[in-house]
C-alpha positions in Angstrom: 0.0 0.0 0.0 1.2 3.5 -0.8 -1.1 5.4 1.5 -2.7 5.0 4.9 -6.0 3.3 4.1 -9.2 2.4 5.9 -10.7 -0.7 4.3 -14.3 -1.5 5.3 -14.1 -4.6 3.2 -11.4 -6.5 1.2 -12.0 -8.6 -1.9 -10.7 -12.2 -1.8 -7.6 -12.7 -3.8 -4.6 -15.0 -3.8 -1.1 -15.4 -5.2 0.7 -18.6 -5.9 3.9 -19.5 -4.1 6.9 -21.5 -5.3 7.4 -24.9 -4.0 9.3 -25.3 -0.7 13.0 -26.2 -1.0 15.0 -28.4 1.3 15.8 -26.8 4.7 19.3 -25.7 5.4 21.7 -25.4 8.2 20.6 -22.4 10.3 16.9 -21.4 10.3 15.4 -18.0 11.4 12.8 -18.5 14.1 10.6 -15.3 14.3 8.0 -14.6 11.6 5.5 -11.8 10.8 2.7 -14.1 9.7 -0.9 -12.9 10.1 -1.9 -16.1 11.9 0.9 -16.0 14.5 -0.9 -14.9 17.8 2.3 -13.4 19.3 2.4 -10.9 16.4 -0.6 -9.1 17.8 -0.8 -6.9 20.9 -3.8 -8.8 22.2 -1.9 -12.1 22.0 -4.5 -13.6 19.6 -5.3 -13.6 15.8 -7.9 -10.9 14.8 -11.4 -12.1 14.4 -14.6 -10.9 12.6 -15.6 -8.0 14.8 -12.1 -6.7 15.2 -10.5 -3.6 13.6 -6.9 -4.5 12.5 -4.4 -1.7 12.7 -0.9 -1.7 11.2 1.2 1.3 12.3 1.4 3.9 9.6 5.2 4.3 9.6 6.2 0.7 10.3 7.5 -1.2 7.3 6.3 -4.8 7.3 5.8 -7.9 5.1 2.9 -10.1 6.3 2.1 -13.6 5.0 -1.5 -14.7 5.2 -2.3 -18.4 5.1 -6.1 -18.5 5.2 -9.2 -16.4 4.6 -10.2 -13.8 7.3 -13.3 -11.8 8.0 -12.7 -8.4 9.6 -14.6 -5.3 10.6 -11.9 -2.8 9.3 -8.2 -2.8 8.5 -5.7 0.0 8.4 -2.6 -0.6 6.3 0.9 0.9 6.6 2.3 3.4 4.2 4.9 0.9 3.1 4.3 -2.8 3.4 2.9 -5.9 1.7 0.4 -8.8 2.3 1.6 -12.0 0.8 -1.4 -14.3 0.3 -1.3 -18.1 0.0 -3.7 -19.8 -2.4 -7.2 -19.3 -1.1 -6.2 -16.6 1.5 -7.9 -13.2 1.5 -10.1 -10.8 3.5 -13.8 -10.1 3.4 -15.9 -7.5 5.3 -17.8 -8.5 8.5 -21.5 -8.7 7.7 -22.6 -8.1 11.3 -23.7 -11.6 12.1 -22.8 -13.0 15.5 -19.7 -15.1 15.7 -19.3 -17.3 18.8 -15.6 -17.3 18.4 -15.4 -13.5 18.4 -18.0 -12.2 20.9 -16.2 -8.9 21.7 -14.6 -6.8 19.0 -11.9 -4.2 19.4 -8.7 -2.8 17.9 -6.0 -5.3 17.4 -2.5 -3.9 16.6 0.3 -5.6 14.8 3.4 -5.9 17.0 6.6 -4.1 16.2 8.9 -6.4 14.2 11.9 -3.9 14.0 13.8 -5.3 17.0 14.5 -8.8 15.6 18.3 -8.7 14.9 20.4 -11.0 12.7 23.1 -11.2 15.3 20.9 -12.5 18.1 21.8 -16.1 18.7 18.5 -16.8 20.4 16.7 -16.2 17.1 18.4 -19.0 15.1 18.1 -22.8 15.3 19.9 -25.7 13.7 18.0 -27.8 11.3 18.7 -31.0 9.4 18.7 -31.2 5.6 15.2 -32.7 5.9 13.9 -29.5 7.5 13.5 -31.0 10.9 15.0 -29.5 14.0 18.5 -30.9 14.7 18.2 -33.2 17.8 20.2 -32.2 20.8 23.4 -34.1 21.2 27.0 -33.9 22.5 28.0 -31.1 20.1 27.3 -27.4 20.7 28.5 -24.1 19.2 30.2 -21.2 20.8 28.0 -18.1 20.8 29.5 -16.5 17.7 28.8 -19.6 15.7 25.2 -19.9 16.7 24.6 -17.1 14.2 25.1 -18.0 10.5 28.8 -18.2 9.6 30.2 -17.2 6.2 29.9 -20.7 4.7 26.5 -21.6 6.2 23.2 -22.0 4.5 20.4 -19.9 5.8 16.7 -20.7 5.6 13.6 -18.6 6.2 10.8 -21.1 6.5 8.5 -21.6 3.5 5.2 -19.8 3.8 6.4 -17.3 6.4 7.1 -13.6 6.2 9.8 -11.9 8.3 11.6 -8.7 9.0 15.2 -8.8 10.2 17.7 -6.1 11.2 21.1 -6.8 9.6 23.1 -4.0 11.3 26.7 -5.2 11.3 30.3 -4.1 12.0 31.2 -5.8 8.7 30.6 -4.2 5.4 29.4 -7.5 3.9 27.9 -10.6 5.6 28.9 -13.6 3.5 26.7 -16.7 3.3 26.7 -19.9 1.2 22.9 -19.6 0.3 19.6 -18.1 1.5 16.2 -19.8 1.1 13.2 -17.4 1.1 9.6 -18.5 0.6 10.7 -22.0 -0.5 13.2 -20.6 -3.1 16.9 -21.4 -2.6 19.2 -18.6 -3.8 22.6 -20.1 -4.0 24.4 -18.0 -6.6 25.5 -14.3 -6.5 23.3 -13.6 -9.6 20.1 -15.2 -8.1 20.6 -13.3 -4.8 21.2 -10.0 -6.7 18.0 -10.6 -8.6 16.0 -11.2 -5.4 17.3 -8.0 -3.9 15.9 -6.1 -6.8 12.4 -7.4 -6.1 9.7 -5.7 -4.0 9.9 -7.9 -0.9 13.6 -7.7 0.0 13.6 -4.1 1.3 10.6 -5.0 3.5 12.3 -8.2 4.9 15.9 -6.9 5.4 16.8 -3.5 6.9 19.9 -2.0 8.6 23.4 -1.0 7.5 24.6 -4.5 6.7 24.7 -6.2 3.3 24.1 -9.9 2.7 26.0 -11.6 0.0 25.5 -15.1 -1.3 28.6 -16.9 -2.6 27.3 -20.4 -3.3 30.6 -21.9 -2.0 31.4 -23.9 1.1 34.6 -24.0 3.1 37.4 -24.8 0.7 39.9 -25.8 3.5 39.8 -29.3 5.0 41.6 -27.9 8.1 38.4 -25.8 8.7 37.3 -22.3 8.2 36.8 -19.6 10.8 33.1 -18.5 11.3 33.8 -14.9 10.4 31.5 -13.4 13.0 34.3 -12.1 15.3 33.8 -8.4 14.2 30.2 -8.7 15.4 31.1 -10.5 18.6 30.2 -7.5 20.8 26.8 -7.2 19.0 26.2 -11.0 19.5 27.0 -10.9 23.2 24.9 -7.8 23.8 21.9 -9.5 22.2 22.5 -12.7 24.1 22.9 -10.9 27.5 19.9 -8.7 26.8 17.8 -11.9 26.4 19.2 -13.4 29.7 19.0 -10.4 32.0 22.1 -8.4 30.8 24.6 -10.5 32.8 26.3 -13.9 32.5 25.1 -16.7 34.8 27.3 -17.2 37.9 29.8 -20.0 37.2 30.3 -22.8 39.7 34.1 -22.6 39.4 35.9 -19.5 40.8 38.1 -19.0 37.7 36.1 -19.9 34.6 37.6 -20.2 31.2 36.8 -17.7 28.4 36.7 -19.6 25.0 37.2 -17.5 21.9 33.8 -16.6 20.4 31.9 -17.3 23.6 30.2 -14.6 25.6 30.5 -16.0 29.1 33.0 -18.0 31.1 32.6 -21.7 31.3 33.6 -24.5 33.7 35.3 -27.5 32.2 38.2 -27.6 29.8 39.5 -26.0 26.6 42.2 -27.4 24.3 44.0 -25.3 21.6 45.6 -27.3 18.8 48.3 -26.2 16.4 47.9 -28.1 13.1 49.6 -28.9 9.9 48.1 -29.0 6.3 47.4 -32.7 6.8 44.8 -32.0 9.5 41.1 -32.7 8.7 38.7 -30.9 11.0 35.6 -32.9 10.1 37.4 -36.3 10.4 39.0 -35.3 13.7 35.6 -34.2 15.1 34.1 -37.6 14.1 37.0 -39.3 15.7 36.5 -37.6 19.0 32.7 -38.2 19.0 32.9 -41.9 18.0 35.9 -43.0 20.1 35.8 -40.8 23.2 32.7 -38.6 23.6 30.3 -41.6 23.0 31.7 -43.5 26.0 29.2 -43.9 28.8 31.5 -42.3 31.3 31.3 -39.1 29.4 27.5 -38.9 29.3 26.5 -35.3 29.9 29.7 -33.9 28.4 29.3 -31.5 25.5 31.9 -30.4 23.0 32.4 -27.5 20.6 35.2 -27.7 18.1 36.1 -25.2 15.4 38.8 -23.1 13.8 39.3 -19.7 15.4 41.8 -16.9 15.1 43.7 -15.9 18.2 45.0 -12.3 18.2 48.7 -11.8 18.7 49.5 -8.6 20.5 52.7 -6.6 21.2 52.7 -3.9 23.8 48.9 -4.0 23.9 48.6 -3.6 20.1 47.1 -6.4 18.0 49.7 -7.2 15.3 48.3 -10.3 13.7 46.1 -13.4 14.4 47.0 -17.1 14.5 44.6 -19.8 13.4 44.1 -22.7 15.8 41.6 -25.4 16.5 39.7 -24.7 19.7 37.9 -27.5 21.6 35.6 -26.5 24.4 34.3 -29.2 26.8 31.6 -28.6 29.4 29.5 -31.1 31.4 26.3 -31.3 33.5 28.0 -32.0 36.8 27.0 -29.8 39.7 28.8 -28.4 42.8 32.4 -29.4 43.4 32.1 -31.9 40.5 31.3 -29.2 37.9 33.6 -29.7 34.9 35.3 -32.8 36.3 34.0 -35.1 33.5 35.0 -32.5 30.9 38.5 -32.4 32.5 38.8 -36.2 32.3 37.8 -36.1 28.6 40.3 -33.4 27.9 43.0 -35.5 29.5 42.1 -38.4 27.3 42.2 -36.2 24.2 45.6 -35.0 25.2 46.8 -38.6 25.6 45.4 -39.4 22.2 47.3 -36.5 20.7 50.5 -37.7 22.4 50.1 -41.1 20.7 48.6 -40.1 17.3 49.0 -36.4 16.9 51.5 -36.6 14.1 49.4 -38.9 12.0 46.4 -36.7 12.6 48.1 -33.5 11.5 48.3 -32.0 15.0 51.7 -30.4 15.9 50.9 -29.4 19.5 48.1 -29.0 22.0 47.5 -27.0 25.1 44.9 -27.8 27.7 43.3 -25.4 30.3 41.0 -26.6 33.0 38.5 -24.9 35.4 36.3 -27.0 37.6 34.2 -26.6 40.6 36.7 -28.2 42.9 39.5 -25.8 42.2 40.0 -22.2 43.3 41.7 -21.3 40.0 42.1 -22.6 36.5 44.6 -25.3 36.1 46.8 -25.2 33.0 48.5 -28.1 31.3 50.1 -28.5 28.0 51.5 -31.2 25.8 53.4 -30.8 22.5 53.8 -33.3 19.7 56.8 -32.6 17.5 58.2 -34.2 14.4 61.8 -35.3 14.8 63.5 -34.5 11.6 67.0 -35.0 10.3 67.6 -31.3 10.7 66.7 -31.4 14.4 69.1 -34.3 15.0 71.9 -32.5 13.2 71.2 -29.3 15.2 71.6 -31.3 18.4 74.8 -32.9 17.3 76.2 -29.5 16.2 75.3 -28.0 19.6 77.0 -30.9 21.5 80.2 -30.5 19.3 80.2 -26.8 19.9 80.0 -27.1 23.7 82.6 -29.9 23.6 85.0 -27.7 21.7 84.6 -24.8 24.2 85.2 -27.2 27.1 88.4 -28.6 25.4 89.8 -25.1 24.8 89.0 -24.0 28.3 90.9 -27.0 29.8 93.9 -26.3 27.5 94.0 -22.8 28.8 93.2 -21.3 25.4 90.0 -19.8 26.5 89.2 -17.7 29.6 
């Protein structure tokens, strides 16, 4: 609508929608559908004797699944109604409706506050479209929001409005599915942005860009959300009361990409080009995490970039593989099962690290039974001919100095 309108009656009409595509990795939760009760200030869907009111200056896209009878409807200056087949609106004829015995003004809720970088507004899904079942794997907070090589899905037959304010000039994604249409090439996404719905669905200073490509590195790819880490944590803490929960351990660990401290263990791995992140994750899950003694332990594993600073100034960043282990133990036992698993992982690295492409590993532990974080490390190194020759040369050099000293040639 291009003007504020008062509609005493609306003619039934519909538009066809493309078929739904397969669901993808991270799915947006909120919607702006007409039939979603939480989208209305009365907490219910408008009925026949109601007057529907959309705020004049609020931009909105609203999907309508079914036919509705209303007393009146006021539309915004800039918005759209997307109608499923058979959906539409008709004017109330004044007859009594037992499901709507008291009419009133029902206002559409403000959808402006739903932010892309709010981890609570995303959920993991399977390729089939079903919710991913809970298991031993979890994600640090920055990776709960779509990463640069992830697929994003907005559920078929839903409308939405999302704020894409970002500290990054461009938010890269592998693909985006909207209204059942998968957009997985730069050209298809550019074409969608030129259509009428995109400006109503996405707003803010960020720019979404579809690449159509997955992570090209078998050692893993960093998520890419670090620049928006403060925005992610602000949204997460706003949803949980603006403060992190009190940890059971006195000196919790602070994993990279995570907003709050955790009790348990972290392991940072240095790796070689032979390392395969997916295969290593599968190995840990199948051979260690699946053991009954580690029931209740959860693991997050991903490539991250650790900042290298000099005199307080960040000079560069180093890629490493971060493993975060937490458990469901309570009291003084908090984190103890995670600690045992971390020790087993370090032992496995000591025995097989070279073959796995792991050059070194460092473990940190914080449990409910300690007053401070415990730190342990273990390095796996490749002994090469150069290393052996270096040791021999050092021994010969020291022997020569000792010989000259005893002969009186050296003071």
